[in-house]
N, C-alpha and C positions, 0 to 999 in steps of 0.2 A: 504494500500500500504506500503510495506517495506520502511522505511525512513532511515536517516543517521545512527542512532545507530544499526538498524537491518542489513544494508548493511555492516557496519564496522565489525560486528561479523561474517557475512558470509565470508567476505574477509579474516579474520584471520583464520577461519576454512579451507578455501581453500588454503591458504598459507602453512598450515601444511600438506596438502595432495597432491597438484598438482604443486606447484612451482618447476620448473626444470624438471617436468615430461613431457612425450610425449603423445599427443593425438593419441591413437591407432585406434580409431573408432568414428564415429559420426552418430547417428541414429536420423532421423527427422520423427516424427509421424504425425505432423500437418502441412498441406500446408500453414497455415496462419501465422506460426511463423516466417519464414525467410523472411526478407524484403529487402535484398540486392541480387544483381545478379553477379556483377563483383567486386572482385573476387568471384568465386563460393564458397559457404560455405564449401564444401567438401575439399577445399584447406587447411583447418585447420588440416586435418588428416596428421599425420607424423610430425607436428610442435611441438616444445618444448615450454612450458610455461616459459616465461622470467620475467614477472612481472604481478601483479594484482593491480588494483586501482579502486576507486569509481569516477564516473563522474556524479555529481548530485545524482540521485537515480538509476543510471545505474551501473552495474558491468562490468568492462573492463578486459578481459584476454588478456594480451600482449603476442604474439607469436614471435618466431624467423622469420626472413624474413620480419620484419616491418609490420606484420599483427596483427589485433586486433579484437577479438570477443566482441561485445557490446550487453549486455543482459539487457533488461528492463523488470522487473518482473510485472510492473503495479500493479493492485489491488490484484489479487488472485494468482499470480505466486509465487512458492516456490521451493527451491532447496533441494534435498535429496542426501546423500552420501550412496551408497550401495556396495554390493560385485561386483567384476569385472564381466562384462557381464550380469548384472541383467536385466530382462525384464522390459519394460515400463509398468507402472500400468494402464491398461485399458484406459478409455476415458480421464482421467485427465493427462496422460503422454504425453508430447509434444516433448521432445528430451532427448537423452542420450549421454553424452560425456564419452567415454571409455578411461581409463588409465590402466596401468599395475596393479596399486595398488587398483583400485576401479572404480566405475562408478558414475558420477555426473548426476542426473536425474532432469529435469525441469518438474514440474507439474503445472497445473492451474485448479482450481475448477470452476464450472459453465459452462454455455453454451457460454458465450461471451469470445472469445479468444482474449485477448488484449496484452498479453506478446509478446515481439518482440526480434528477434535475427538478428544482422548484422555482416558481416565480411567485414572489411575495410582495406585498405592499406595506411600506412603513417600517420604521425601526423596531416597533414592538413585535411584528411578525418575524422580522429577521432575527431578533433575540431568541425566539423559540428554537432556532437551529443552533444556538450556541450551547455546548455542553457545560460551559462555565469554568473550564480549567484556566489557571493562571498562565500568562505568556512567559515561558522560561527565560527569554532574553530581555524581558522588561521588568523583572522583579529583582529585589535585593536578596541577600542571603537569608535574612530573617523571615521574609514572606515565603521563601522556598522551604525553609525548615518548618514553618508552621503548617504549610500544606502537607509536607511529607509525613509528619507525625500525627496528622488529623485522625488517622485510623491505624490499626495494626495490620499492615499488609507486607508482602515481600517488596523489596526495593524495585524489582522488575515490574510488579503489578502497579505500584504507586506511580512510577515514571510513565507508564502507558495508560493510566487512567485519565480519560479526557475530562473528567470532572475535577481533577487535581491540577494537571498540567496539559497545556494545549499543544497539539501537533507532534508529540513523541509517540512512536509506535515500536513495533518489534525490533526493527533493524537498528535504529539509532539508540534505543535503550541498551542493546548489547554493547554498542560502541562506547556509550557513556559509562557503563559499569566497568568495562575493561579499562578505560582511561582512569577511572577512579580507584581501580584495584579493589573493588567490592563484589561480594557474592550476589548473584541475582536473587537468591532465596533468603538473604539476610532480612530480618524483620525491621520495619521502619522505626520502631520504638527502641531498637537495640543499639544502633550506631551512636557513638559519642559525638561531641561537637566537632572534633577533627575530621571524622568520617563524613559528617554532613557537609562540612565546608569543602572537602574533596569532591563530593558528589555534585555540589552546586557549581563549583569551578569547572568540573569535567563536563557538566551539562552545557554550560555556556561555551566552553572552548570547542567541544565536539561539534555542536550545531553551527557555530560560526565558521569553523574550519571547513565543514562540508558545504555551507553556503558559498564560501569563497571558492572552493574547488569547482562547484557547479558554475559559478560565474566565469572562471577561467576556461572551463571546458566549452561553455556555450558562446562566449563573446557576444557579438551582435546577432548571432544565429538563433536557431530554435533548439531548446533542450530535447534531445532525442535519446539520451541515455538515462532515463528516469527508471531506476530499478533499485530494489532492496539488496541486490547482491553485486558488490563492487570489489574488484581485485585489491584495491587499496584499503579495504576495511580490515580492522585488526582482529575481530572476532566473528561478527555476523556472517553466516554463510560459509565459514571456513572450517567446518568440522573435519578433524583429522590433519589439518594443515598446521605448520608450526606457528606458534605465537610470535609476532614480530618483536616482542620485548624479551622473551626468554627462550624461545624455541620449542617449548612444550606443545604437543599436539592439542589443538583446540577441541574441547568436548561439547556435548550437547545434552539438552533435556527436551524431549519431544512430548508435547501435549496437544492432542487433537490436531489441528492444522498448523499449529505454531511450533517453532523450534527456537529454543534459547541456546545461544552459544557463549562459551566462557573459557577462560584459561584457568585450569586448576592450580597452576603454580602461582600466577599473579593475583588471583581473585579468591581462592578458597583454601589457601594454605596447604596445597597438595592433595586435598580431599576431592574425590570424585562424587559429584552429586548424583543421586539415584535417578536414573531415567526409568519412567514407569514401565515402558515396554521391555527394555533389556534387563533391568534388575529383577523384574517379575519372572522373566524367562530363565535367567541364569541362577537366581536365588543365591545360594552360598558361593557359587562360582563368580559372582559379581565382584570385581576388584574395588576395594574401598579407597585406595589412594592412587595417585599418578605413578608413584614408585612401584607399587604392586602391578599396575597395568604394564609399565615398561618392562618389568622383570618377566612377566608372562610372555611378552612379545619376543624377548631374547631367548626364551626357553625353546629348544628345538622340538 
């Protein structure tokens, strides 16, 4: 799912192309995309783009007349900028927003269509789409700490809870926790002041670094490498590959469709966290530490 750094780069690219421009046409290819009825989504046609913003992981296109298009890309939704009037690309094309200078196309891979589009009127209706999480790049350490310890959750869950922090998902939470040297399953009420400070600073530095990386990759072009799996990431999506800090193989915890990646040497003091599927299968044969795991690998 595109997260805060990805949405930030999308918005910067959109500002260069559609801010101040009029929507001349709107083509909807999927009946599952539009989730609002009043006002009708076609009411966006003929409206001028007055502002663009991020609302959690949502893209908001503010139009004249106090209207807002709210686009949630979910897991597989992506945006493309093409020539004016370009055709929607086969089954993956969901919608096209036509402008005089080009066409913004929304695509979604896979059979499960989860992306959504709303047209709402007024700030009150827009606020209904805001989960309420704090903006991690706009708060100080004290506000971060207060939100973090509001409940007793794992650090991973707290970082990805949209009601606590806005825009952080599975991928960047792995990167943040790796940078902070903290276990993803540590409880939020357990870390001391030093650990909270490390987590706060790692959150800011990680998100800012990936925004800057996205800017450098994109330049004045269009962001085409929006993905949760990047070779330069330290932990996320790198199961079995060496940690860039210590060389220990990155490990994982699999739960439903999500995978948490971590370094057992840098983050958990050498302890392997129980993966529900593998530890249940292996039972007593499940290695408890990274040293035990490496020892077994060396055994012929």
